[in-house]
C-alpha positions in Angstrom: 128.7 106.4 43.4 129.5 103.3 45.4 129.8 105.1 48.7 126.2 105.4 48.9 125.6 101.6 47.8 124.7 99.2 50.4 127.1 96.7 51.5 126.6 92.9 50.4 123.8 91.2 52.6 125.3 90.1 55.7 125.2 90.6 59.5 129.0 90.7 59.7 131.2 93.6 58.5 131.4 93.4 54.8 134.9 93.2 53.1 136.5 95.9 51.3 136.4 94.0 48.2 133.9 91.0 47.0 135.4 87.5 47.1 136.5 86.1 43.9 133.4 84.1 43.5 130.9 86.8 44.7 129.0 88.6 42.3 129.4 92.5 42.4 125.7 93.7 43.2 124.0 95.9 40.6 122.5 99.5 41.7 120.3 98.9 44.7 116.4 99.6 44.5 115.1 101.9 46.9 111.2 102.7 47.1 110.1 106.2 48.0 106.5 106.7 48.8 104.8 110.0 48.2 107.5 110.6 45.7 105.5 112.8 43.4 106.1 116.0 45.1 107.6 117.8 48.0 110.1 115.7 50.2 109.5 112.7 48.3 110.2 114.0 45.0 113.6 115.6 46.6 114.5 112.2 48.2 114.0 110.3 44.8 116.0 112.7 42.7 119.0 112.8 45.2 119.0 108.9 45.8 118.9 108.5 41.8 121.8 110.9 41.6 123.7 108.7 44.2 123.3 105.5 42.1 120.0 104.0 43.3 117.4 102.5 41.2 114.4 104.5 42.5 111.0 103.2 42.5 108.7 106.3 42.8 105.5 105.4 44.2 102.6 108.0 44.7 98.9 108.3 44.9 99.0 110.4 41.9 100.5 108.3 39.3 101.1 111.1 36.8 103.2 113.1 39.2 105.1 109.9 40.1 105.7 109.5 36.2 106.9 113.0 36.0 109.6 112.4 38.8 110.8 109.1 37.2 111.0 111.1 33.9 113.2 113.9 35.6 115.6 111.0 36.8 115.8 109.5 33.5 116.6 112.9 32.0 119.3 113.2 34.4 121.0 109.8 33.7 119.4 108.0 36.5 117.2 104.7 36.8 113.4 105.0 37.9 110.2 103.6 37.6 106.9 104.9 38.5 103.9 103.4 40.3 100.5 104.6 41.3 99.9 103.4 44.9 97.8 104.2 47.9 99.7 103.2 50.7 96.9 102.8 52.9 95.3 100.3 50.7 96.7 96.8 51.5 95.8 95.4 48.0 97.6 98.2 46.1 100.7 98.0 48.2 100.8 94.0 47.8 100.6 94.5 44.0 103.3 97.3 44.3 105.7 94.8 46.2 104.8 92.2 43.3 105.9 94.5 40.7 109.0 95.4 42.3 110.6 92.2 43.3 113.5 92.5 46.1 114.2 96.0 47.2 117.2 97.1 49.4 115.9 100.4 50.5 112.4 102.0 51.7 111.6 105.4 52.4 108.2 105.8 54.2 107.6 109.6 53.2 103.8 109.4 52.1 101.5 111.4 54.5 98.5 113.7 54.6 99.8 117.0 55.7 99.7 120.1 53.2 95.8 119.7 52.8 95.1 119.8 56.6 93.8 123.0 58.2 95.0 124.0 61.6 92.3 124.1 64.3 91.1 123.1 67.8 91.1 119.3 68.4 87.4 119.4 69.0 86.9 120.4 65.2 88.7 117.3 63.8 85.9 115.1 62.6 86.5 111.4 63.2 86.5 110.6 59.4 89.6 112.9 58.9 91.5 111.6 62.0 91.0 107.9 60.8 92.4 108.9 57.3 95.5 110.5 58.5 96.4 107.9 60.8 95.6 105.3 58.2 97.9 106.9 55.6 100.6 108.3 57.9 101.0 105.3 60.3 99.3 102.2 58.5 100.7 103.1 55.4 104.2 102.8 56.7 103.3 99.4 58.4 101.8 98.1 55.1 105.0 99.0 53.0 107.1 97.3 55.5 104.9 94.2 55.9 105.1 93.9 52.0 108.9 94.6 51.4 110.7 93.6 54.5 110.3 89.8 53.8 112.4 90.1 50.7 114.9 92.2 52.9 115.1 89.4 55.2 115.8 86.8 52.7 118.6 88.9 51.6 119.8 89.3 55.0 120.2 93.2 54.6 117.8 96.1 54.2 117.1 99.6 55.2 114.0 101.3 56.2 113.8 105.3 56.5 110.5 106.5 58.0 109.9 110.2 57.6 108.1 111.5 61.0 108.2 115.2 61.9 109.9 117.7 64.6 106.5 118.6 65.7 106.5 115.5 67.8 109.2 117.2 69.9 107.4 120.5 70.4 103.9 119.3 70.5 102.7 121.8 67.8 99.0 122.8 68.5 96.4 122.8 65.7 97.4 119.6 64.3 96.6 117.0 66.9 95.8 114.1 64.1 99.1 114.9 62.3 101.4 115.2 65.3 99.7 112.1 67.0 100.4 110.0 63.7 104.2 111.3 63.3 104.6 110.4 67.1 103.3 106.9 66.5 105.9 106.4 63.7 108.7 106.8 66.4 107.4 103.8 68.5 106.9 102.0 65.3 110.5 102.7 64.4 112.0 101.4 67.7 109.7 98.2 67.9 110.4 97.2 64.2 114.1 97.7 64.6 114.2 95.5 67.4 112.4 92.9 65.8 114.1 92.7 62.4 117.4 93.6 63.4 118.5 90.1 63.8 117.8 89.6 60.0 120.3 92.4 59.3 117.6 95.1 58.6 118.1 98.5 59.9 115.1 100.9 60.5 115.3 104.6 61.5 113.5 107.8 61.3 114.1 111.1 60.6 112.2 114.2 62.0 112.1 117.3 59.6 111.5 120.7 60.7 109.0 123.0 58.7 110.3 122.6 55.2 109.5 125.0 52.5 108.7 122.9 49.2 106.9 123.5 45.9 103.8 122.2 47.5 101.4 124.9 48.4 99.9 125.2 51.8 97.0 127.5 52.9 97.9 127.1 56.7 101.3 129.1 56.6 101.9 132.3 55.5 105.4 133.6 54.3 105.5 135.8 57.6 105.0 132.7 59.6 107.6 130.7 57.8 110.1 133.5 58.4 109.2 133.6 62.0 109.8 129.7 62.4 113.1 130.3 60.6 114.0 132.9 63.1 113.4 130.6 65.7 116.0 128.2 64.7 119.5 128.2 65.8 120.6 128.7 62.1 118.3 131.4 61.2 117.3 130.3 57.9 114.3 128.5 55.9 114.7 124.7 55.8 114.6 123.4 52.3 114.5 119.8 51.1 118.2 119.7 50.3 118.6 120.0 54.1 117.2 116.6 54.5 118.3 114.7 51.6 121.8 113.9 52.9 120.4 112.5 56.2 118.1 110.3 54.4 120.9 108.9 52.1 123.2 108.4 55.2 120.4 106.2 56.9 120.1 104.3 53.6 124.0 104.0 53.1 126.6 101.5 54.6 127.8 104.3 56.6 125.1 103.8 59.2 125.1 100.0 59.3 125.4 100.0 63.1 122.5 102.5 63.7 119.0 101.1 64.0 115.9 102.3 66.2 117.1 106.0 65.9 115.4 109.2 65.3 117.5 111.7 63.5 116.1 115.5 64.1 117.0 117.7 61.1 115.4 121.0 61.9 118.2 123.7 62.0 118.2 123.9 65.7 114.5 124.5 66.5 114.0 121.6 68.9 116.8 119.7 70.5 116.6 116.2 70.9 
């Protein structure tokens, strides 16, 4: 599926065909963090179907291994890694095991286990942990993997933020703050690494129904949120996989530092 495969490393438009002495690149490698479940699992499965070699990284190595096995059973290529993205040593070790990569999807985040409530009830330890995983985790992954992209002269980073930053959803101040920080992170990093041929963009998903159970949302609340969108239906992972694949593909090579809102027309951005 060459349409989804990155162009040869260069800052100039790629030719339609490689030069006679230019080796045709093999399937590119993409790292998906938080790939063991939910949106991360959906991204990993979809990208594998599009011809990427997937490095499925997750805090729970068993879950990552199950996703890699799913990909292999479907004829794709994947490896599973146990990694806490908030731990610099683990991230460094992951990068050493991977070698050069072309794509990175910063998806790992704390959300489904959080309880809604007034900001005064958020204890500082929880606040720190949410920001460390959701924001510092993306920083550590980029810090570890972008040097190889810079050496290659090409790379794509897609960071998963949240449409809650557009609406200021109450009850999740730590989560919304972390996801808003990722937008500034995306813009500043894109400006810094753009001259090296690396593109950095963000996606802001709406409330998406996955297999991950959440105590903080009832079926009735889910239906009410769906009714508030322009498309009047519940968002599912398949609504996001194409946007992530596009931002990783050559079709988006002149797009960087941008935020793509994918929420069915709930928040207009």
